N, C-alpha and C positions, 0 to 999 in steps of 0.2 A: 667810816661814819663818823658824823661828830652831832653831840648833843648842841641844840642852840636856842635861843630865844629870838622871834622876831622882832625886831627893835624900829623895825619903820619901812617904806616902801622907797623901790629906786624908781626913777622916771626918766628915761631919754628922750631928749628931741630926736636922734636918729639912732637907730640900732642895726644889727646885723639882721638882714630878711629872716633869718632862722628863729630870730626870737619873737616875730611878730606872732601876738594873740598870746603869749605868754605873761604872765604878772612876775615880775621881778621883787624880791623881798630883801632886807638888809637884815641878817642874821650875826648876831652875838654868840661865840661860843660860850658854853658854861660847864660847870662840873657836876656831877649828879645831885647835889644839894640846892642847885641854881645860883650858884655865885658864879659872876661874869670871870671870865678867864683875860689876861691881859692882850690880847689878840686882838688888832681893830675888827669891826662889823665887815662883812664881804655879803657880797651880792648871790642871792641864788633863784633860779626860777621855780614858781610855786605850781605844783601838779594838784593840789588838793584845797585850797582855797582857805590856806591858813590867814589868820589875822595878827594884827600888831599884838605882841605881847604872849602870843601863843608859842609854847614848846613845841621845837619839832627835831625830826631827824635828818641830818644833809649827809647828803653824798658827795665827796670832792673828787669823784670817778669821772674824771672828762672824756672818757669813751663812752659811759654810760650816760652822761649828758648829751652827748652829740647823738647817741641813739634815742633819746628822747625825743629831742626836736628835729631827727631823722636827716642831719645834714652833717657829712663827715668833716666838713671845712670849717663848721660853727666855731666861734670863741667860746662857746658855752663849756663852764667847768662843773658847777655847782648845781644840784637840783635837791628840792625837797622831799623827801623818800616817805615822809609820814609823819602826821600830828599827832602829838603826846596828848591824852585827855588827861588833864589834871582833875 
């Protein structure tokens, strides 16, 4: 699980059918003090209605993510597991 900050929204003109109805957000990994780490932002599906600039916990468990979208062939890998109340 990663500690991240939502830095934007991802929009796709065409995506895998398993992602229909899911909001996709750009997440930037941070350290415990809120400092961004050097890795580039990545896409995660949102289960909790997180907004831009909120801190979140992101799971990188692809098997769990495919279970969330209920499709074992889905390309999804990351999903927001919780929103941190700052």
